[in-house]
C-alpha positions in Angstrom: 118.8 146.1 124.1 115.4 147.3 122.9 114.9 144.6 120.5 114.2 146.4 117.0 114.1 143.8 115.0 114.3 143.8 111.1 113.9 140.6 109.7 114.9 138.6 112.2 118.0 140.5 113.5 118.2 142.8 116.4 119.6 146.0 114.8 120.2 147.6 118.8 123.4 146.5 118.6 126.6 148.3 117.5 129.3 147.0 114.9 131.8 146.0 117.7 128.9 144.0 119.5 128.4 142.2 116.6 132.2 141.4 116.4 132.3 140.2 119.9 129.3 137.9 119.3 130.2 136.5 116.0 133.7 135.5 117.2 132.0 133.7 120.2 129.1 132.3 118.0 131.7 131.2 114.8 135.1 131.7 116.1 136.5 129.3 113.4 134.5 130.3 110.2 135.6 132.9 107.5 135.0 136.6 108.2 137.6 138.1 105.5 139.0 137.0 102.3 141.2 139.1 100.9 144.1 139.0 98.8 144.7 135.5 99.0 144.3 135.5 102.8 141.5 134.4 105.1 140.9 136.1 108.4 138.5 134.0 110.7 135.9 136.0 112.8 137.8 135.0 116.1 141.2 136.2 114.5 139.7 139.6 113.5 138.2 140.2 116.7 141.6 139.8 118.6 143.6 142.1 115.8 140.9 144.6 116.2 141.2 144.5 120.1 145.4 145.0 120.0 145.0 147.6 117.1 142.7 149.5 119.2 145.5 149.6 121.6 147.9 151.5 119.3 145.2 153.6 118.3 144.4 154.8 121.6 148.2 155.7 122.3 147.7 158.0 119.3 144.7 159.8 121.0 141.8 157.8 119.2 139.3 157.4 121.6 135.0 158.2 122.2 134.0 160.8 120.3 137.2 161.3 118.2 137.5 161.0 114.3 140.1 158.7 112.4 140.1 159.5 108.7 141.5 156.8 106.7 143.4 156.9 103.2 143.8 153.4 102.1 143.0 151.0 99.3 140.9 148.1 99.8 142.7 145.8 102.4 142.4 144.0 105.6 144.2 146.7 107.3 141.6 149.2 106.0 139.0 146.9 107.7 141.0 146.6 110.8 141.2 150.3 110.8 137.4 150.7 111.0 136.5 148.2 113.6 139.4 149.4 115.6 138.3 152.9 115.6 134.7 151.6 116.7 136.1 149.4 119.3 137.4 152.8 120.6 134.2 154.6 120.6 135.4 156.8 117.9 134.5 157.6 114.2 136.0 156.0 111.3 136.0 158.2 108.3 137.5 156.6 105.5 138.8 159.4 102.3 138.4 158.4 98.6 141.9 157.4 97.7 141.8 159.2 94.3 141.1 162.7 95.7 143.6 165.5 95.4 144.7 168.8 96.0 141.6 171.1 97.3 139.2 168.3 97.0 141.3 165.9 99.5 142.3 169.0 102.2 138.9 170.0 102.2 137.3 166.8 103.1 140.3 166.3 105.8 139.9 170.1 107.0 136.2 169.4 107.3 136.4 166.5 109.8 139.3 167.8 111.8 140.2 163.8 112.7 142.5 163.2 115.5 144.5 160.5 113.5 144.8 160.3 109.6 145.8 156.8 108.4 147.2 156.5 105.1 148.6 153.6 102.7 152.4 155.0 102.6 152.7 155.6 99.0 149.9 157.6 99.4 150.9 159.9 101.6 152.5 162.5 98.9 149.3 163.3 98.3 148.7 164.4 101.7 151.6 166.4 101.2 150.3 167.9 98.1 147.0 168.8 99.3 148.8 170.5 102.3 151.8 172.0 101.8 152.9 173.3 105.0 151.9 170.0 106.5 148.8 168.5 108.1 148.0 169.6 111.5 147.3 166.4 112.6 148.9 163.5 113.0 149.3 161.5 110.4 150.9 157.1 110.3 151.6 155.8 107.2 150.4 152.0 107.1 153.6 150.1 105.3 153.2 148.1 102.2 153.8 144.4 101.8 153.7 142.9 98.4 151.8 146.3 97.4 149.3 146.0 100.2 149.0 147.7 103.3 149.5 146.1 106.5 149.1 146.8 110.2 150.0 143.7 111.6 152.9 145.6 113.3 150.6 147.6 115.4 148.6 144.4 116.6 151.1 142.4 118.7 150.5 144.4 121.8 148.0 144.0 124.6 144.2 144.3 123.9 142.2 146.8 125.0 138.3 146.5 126.6 135.8 148.2 123.7 134.1 151.0 125.1 130.6 151.2 126.0 128.7 152.8 122.9 124.7 153.1 122.0 123.7 152.0 118.4 122.3 155.6 117.8 125.8 156.7 118.3 128.3 157.9 115.6 129.9 154.6 113.7 131.3 156.6 110.9 131.3 158.9 108.4 131.2 158.6 104.2 131.5 161.5 102.1 129.0 162.2 100.0 130.0 162.5 96.1 129.2 166.5 96.2 126.3 166.3 94.3 125.0 169.7 95.4 128.7 171.4 96.4 131.6 170.3 98.1 131.7 166.5 99.1 129.9 166.4 102.7 130.6 164.1 105.6 127.2 162.1 106.2 127.1 161.3 110.0 126.2 157.5 110.4 125.2 155.4 113.6 125.9 152.1 114.4 122.1 151.2 113.8 122.3 152.7 110.1 125.5 150.1 109.3 123.2 147.4 110.8 120.0 148.1 109.3 121.3 148.6 105.8 123.2 144.9 106.3 119.8 143.8 108.0 117.6 144.4 105.0 120.1 143.2 102.5 120.0 140.2 104.5 116.7 139.9 104.7 115.6 141.5 100.8 118.2 139.3 99.2 118.0 136.0 101.0 121.4 136.1 102.4 122.8 133.2 104.0 125.4 131.6 106.6 127.1 129.5 103.9 127.2 132.9 101.5 130.8 134.5 100.1 129.9 138.2 99.7 132.2 139.5 97.0 132.4 142.9 96.6 135.3 145.0 94.0 134.3 148.4 95.3 136.2 150.8 98.0 135.8 150.7 101.2 135.1 154.4 101.2 131.6 153.4 99.7 128.5 151.9 101.1 128.6 148.7 99.5 131.7 146.8 100.8 131.2 148.4 104.2 127.0 148.2 105.2 126.2 146.1 102.4 128.8 143.5 102.3 131.3 143.5 105.4 128.2 144.3 107.9 125.8 141.3 106.4 128.8 139.0 106.9 128.9 140.3 110.1 125.6 139.9 111.1 124.9 136.1 110.0 128.3 134.5 110.0 129.4 134.9 106.1 132.2 135.5 104.2 133.3 139.4 102.8 135.3 138.8 99.8 136.4 142.1 99.3 138.9 142.9 96.0 141.1 145.7 95.5 139.2 147.1 92.5 137.1 146.3 90.0 138.6 144.7 87.1 136.9 143.3 83.7 139.5 140.9 82.9 139.7 139.8 86.3 136.4 140.0 87.6 134.8 136.2 86.7 138.5 134.9 88.0 138.6 136.7 91.3 135.0 135.3 91.8 135.4 131.8 90.8 138.7 131.7 93.1 136.7 133.3 96.5 133.7 130.7 95.8 131.5 133.7 95.9 128.1 133.1 95.5 126.6 136.7 95.6 128.0 139.9 94.1 127.2 143.8 93.8 127.6 145.9 90.9 127.3 149.5 90.0 127.3 152.2 87.2 129.2 150.3 84.2 129.9 146.8 85.8 127.2 145.1 84.4 127.2 146.7 81.2 131.5 145.9 80.6 130.8 142.4 82.2 127.8 141.8 79.4 129.7 143.2 76.4 132.6 140.8 77.1 133.2 137.9 74.4 130.8 134.9 75.3 132.9 132.4 76.5 132.2 128.6 77.1 132.5 128.7 80.5 130.3 131.7 81.9 128.0 130.0 83.3 130.6 127.9 85.3 130.3 130.1 88.5 129.2 129.6 92.1 127.1 132.7 91.8 123.6 132.7 92.5 122.5 136.4 93.1 124.1 139.9 91.8 122.4 142.8 93.2 123.1 146.8 92.3 122.1 149.9 90.2 121.4 149.9 87.1 119.7 146.8 85.9 119.5 147.6 81.8 116.7 145.8 79.8 119.0 143.2 78.9 119.3 141.9 82.5 117.4 138.7 81.4 119.9 137.9 78.9 122.7 138.3 81.3 121.3 136.0 84.0 120.3 133.4 81.4 124.4 133.3 80.1 125.9 133.4 83.6 123.3 131.5 85.3 122.5 134.0 88.2 119.9 136.2 89.4 120.0 139.9 89.1 118.1 142.7 91.5 117.8 146.0 91.6 117.6 148.3 94.7 117.5 152.1 95.3 120.0 153.5 97.9 122.3 156.0 98.5 124.6 157.1 101.4 122.5 159.4 103.2 119.4 157.4 102.9 120.2 153.7 103.4 118.2 151.1 100.8 114.6 152.3 101.1 113.5 150.1 98.0 114.6 146.8 96.8 113.1 144.3 94.7 113.3 141.2 96.8 113.8 137.6 96.6 110.4 135.4 96.0 108.9 138.6 94.5 108.2 138.8 90.8 110.4 141.7 88.9 108.7 144.4 87.3 111.0 145.7 84.1 112.7 148.8 84.8 111.4 149.3 88.1 114.0 149.4 91.1 111.7 147.8 93.4 109.1 148.5 96.3 109.5 150.5 99.7 110.9 148.6 102.5 109.2 148.5 105.7 111.5 150.8 107.3 110.6 153.7 105.5 108.2 156.0 104.1 108.4 157.2 100.8 107.1 160.0 98.8 107.0 161.5 95.1 106.7 165.0 95.6 106.4 168.3 93.6 109.1 170.8 94.2 107.2 172.4 96.9 106.5 168.9 99.0 103.2 167.7 97.6 102.5 164.3 96.3 102.3 163.3 93.1 99.7 160.8 90.9 101.0 157.8 90.3 102.9 158.0 86.7 103.9 161.2 87.3 107.3 162.6 88.1 108.7 163.8 91.0 111.4 164.1 93.6 111.9 160.9 96.1 111.4 162.0 99.8 112.3 159.7 102.4 111.1 159.4 106.2 112.6 156.3 108.2 110.2 154.9 110.5 112.8 153.5 113.1 115.7 156.3 114.3 119.1 156.1 113.4 118.4 154.8 110.0 119.1 157.6 107.4 121.8 159.9 108.3 121.8 162.1 111.6 123.3 165.3 109.4 126.1 166.4 107.4 129.1 167.1 109.8 130.0 170.7 110.5 127.2 171.8 108.0 124.1 172.4 110.0 122.2 174.6 106.5 122.9 171.8 104.7 121.4 169.2 107.0 118.2 171.7 107.4 117.7 171.9 103.5 118.2 168.1 103.1 115.7 167.7 105.9 113.1 170.3 105.2 109.5 169.7 106.0 110.7 166.9 108.3 111.3 164.4 104.7 114.7 164.0 103.6 114.9 165.3 100.0 117.3 162.8 98.0 117.4 165.0 94.9 116.1 162.2 92.5 113.7 161.9 90.2 111.2 159.1 90.6 107.8 157.8 89.4 105.6 155.1 90.5 102.7 152.9 88.9 99.7 151.6 90.2 101.1 148.4 92.0 103.8 150.7 94.3 106.6 150.0 91.9 109.3 152.7 91.7 110.8 153.8 88.4 114.0 155.6 88.8 114.1 158.9 86.5 117.3 160.8 86.7 119.3 163.1 89.1 117.8 166.3 90.2 120.7 167.7 91.8 123.9 169.4 89.7 125.6 166.2 89.6 127.4 163.9 87.1 127.1 159.6 87.5 130.1 158.0 85.6 131.5 154.7 86.3 129.8 154.0 89.9 130.7 157.3 91.1 128.5 160.4 91.7 130.7 163.4 90.7 130.5 167.0 91.8 130.0 168.9 89.3 131.5 171.7 91.6 134.5 170.0 92.4 135.3 169.1 88.6 134.4 172.8 88.0 136.8 174.0 90.9 139.4 171.7 89.8 140.0 173.2 86.0 139.6 176.5 87.5 142.4 175.9 89.2 144.6 176.3 86.0 146.0 179.9 85.6 144.8 180.0 82.3 141.0 179.3 83.2 138.7 182.1 83.9 135.4 180.0 84.0 134.0 176.6 83.6 130.8 174.6 83.6 131.3 170.8 84.1 127.9 168.7 82.8 127.4 165.0 82.4 126.6 163.9 78.7 125.3 160.6 77.5 127.6 157.7 76.8 128.0 154.4 75.3 129.5 152.3 78.2 128.9 154.1 81.6 126.2 156.2 82.4 127.5 159.3 81.5 130.5 160.8 80.8 132.0 164.3 82.3 132.2 167.0 79.7 133.4 170.8 80.4 132.9 174.3 78.9 135.7 176.1 79.5 136.6 180.1 79.1 140.0 180.5 78.8 142.3 183.4 79.8 142.3 186.0 76.5 145.5 185.2 74.5 146.7 182.5 76.5 146.7 180.2 73.9 145.1 177.3 76.3 144.5 173.8 74.2 142.7 170.5 75.2 145.8 168.8 75.5 147.6 171.1 78.1 144.2 171.3 80.3 144.1 167.4 80.7 147.4 167.3 81.6 146.6 169.7 84.1 143.6 167.9 85.2 145.8 164.1 85.5 147.7 165.8 88.4 145.1 167.4 90.2 142.1 165.6 90.1 140.6 161.7 90.8 140.6 159.9 87.3 136.8 159.8 87.5 136.5 163.6 87.7 138.9 164.2 84.5 136.6 165.0 81.6 136.4 163.5 78.2 135.0 166.3 76.2 136.2 169.9 76.6 134.7 172.7 75.0 136.5 176.1 74.7 133.7 179.2 74.6 133.5 183.1 75.2 130.8 183.0 77.2 128.4 181.1 79.7 124.6 181.5 80.0 123.9 183.0 83.6 120.5 183.2 85.5 119.4 186.4 87.2 121.0 185.7 90.0 124.4 185.5 88.4 124.7 181.6 88.6 125.7 179.9 85.6 122.5 177.9 83.9 123.3 174.5 83.2 120.1 173.6 81.2 120.9 176.5 79.0 124.7 175.5 78.7 123.7 172.2 77.7 120.9 173.4 75.0 122.7 176.5 73.6 126.5 175.4 73.6 126.5 171.4 72.9 126.8 172.0 69.1 130.4 173.7 69.3 133.7 172.8 68.7 134.7 169.7 71.2 137.5 168.0 72.0 137.2 164.3 72.9 140.0 162.9 74.5 139.4 159.2 73.9 138.4 159.4 70.6 141.5 161.6 70.2 139.4 163.8 68.0 137.7 167.0 67.6 134.1 167.1 66.6 
């Protein structure tokens, strides 16, 4: 090992190295707390080594890729570490993807094996009517939760040699510049991201890190499970976010830290005040966005709220560290592991106070994505000029605090998900009576944005909003389904024939719109 440190943590280790070391140092400490079951570091290491034996018999090994279509469960985490144990890449798929979106994601990464929760297997059949070309194993459900215990009864196998800069996994983007892409992520990416969180948020061995978000996101993986592995803390993963169950789960798990994204904080804040709001064990909550009423949230629930900036591609190059005063509206300052530039479209730096695109350059190799799998052109565009182009708009002040302004990409941010406008459009255009569609994000009173679509229907078809919503419900992820539908006869185009989203918003927003949640026409 070269001993490259982030804080006090050596990041020249693989996730397998960390698991083996943690099981030796803290064999009886609880590593995972899920579905009412505690699993120690030593227990998890042994389960991983045995599961790896079963997966090796299915062809998983060094250089291969394994897709998982699994909800949050101990089994899902086991699949991750077992794949890495064998030197393979773990590639989790969004469990709400359906149809062509799901088919495209699986086809892109060409996995050796797919593990799927048995009740989700039907979605694979629908995505691949002729049958998927890849071997598939169904994870049986016990009480509605996937379990791989029957696959962990064989003999353990030794871990495969692997370097920290080799690929540990792939996380899909949300398709903000087209179809969802698979980010190639090294072991060092995961370890560095976890180490930055440990250092900047002051995470401790006695912490219980609660995360209610899916394991196909960086929050539950790099920013919750990996920090626990690094310092001997406990990762308490929920199956999904639920406003009604949130504080009960926090208290039951003994959580001291939780993360939030999207409308999470707003939903919790807007709930009626209760006399026991501050009766919890949480000391810290981190995430995005942090609204201007956050100080009142901190007082009400008796905790500290911290913001950051991050993405699946770029790690977390901006944080609000503990011990440093917070600047209202700022997501923090650059972390030592990165160099940042706020730039014009040509890539030139702008002055403090001016808005530009955030460009990112890592100081340590392997701490941002290595590229988009199977898409060298997109990779080259993203790293144009030897900077990673985030597509996000920011500004700084004279003290080098960063302020997030918005997204420059063709994406919609809804309920914690970055939604590809293209994939929404493709899903709607799959209806035989839809000729063309444009999807945009519009302001929302609760989440960051709601999805609005402008649709050109086939003349004489009689297509109505209810019929189109039924189609969306059956073929698209819930977060992709639009709230608003506006039927139009034409869509403004650029000189190259592309739909001009800016003109769509400016010229067509005043037309009659169907609002699903209000059950009305406006």
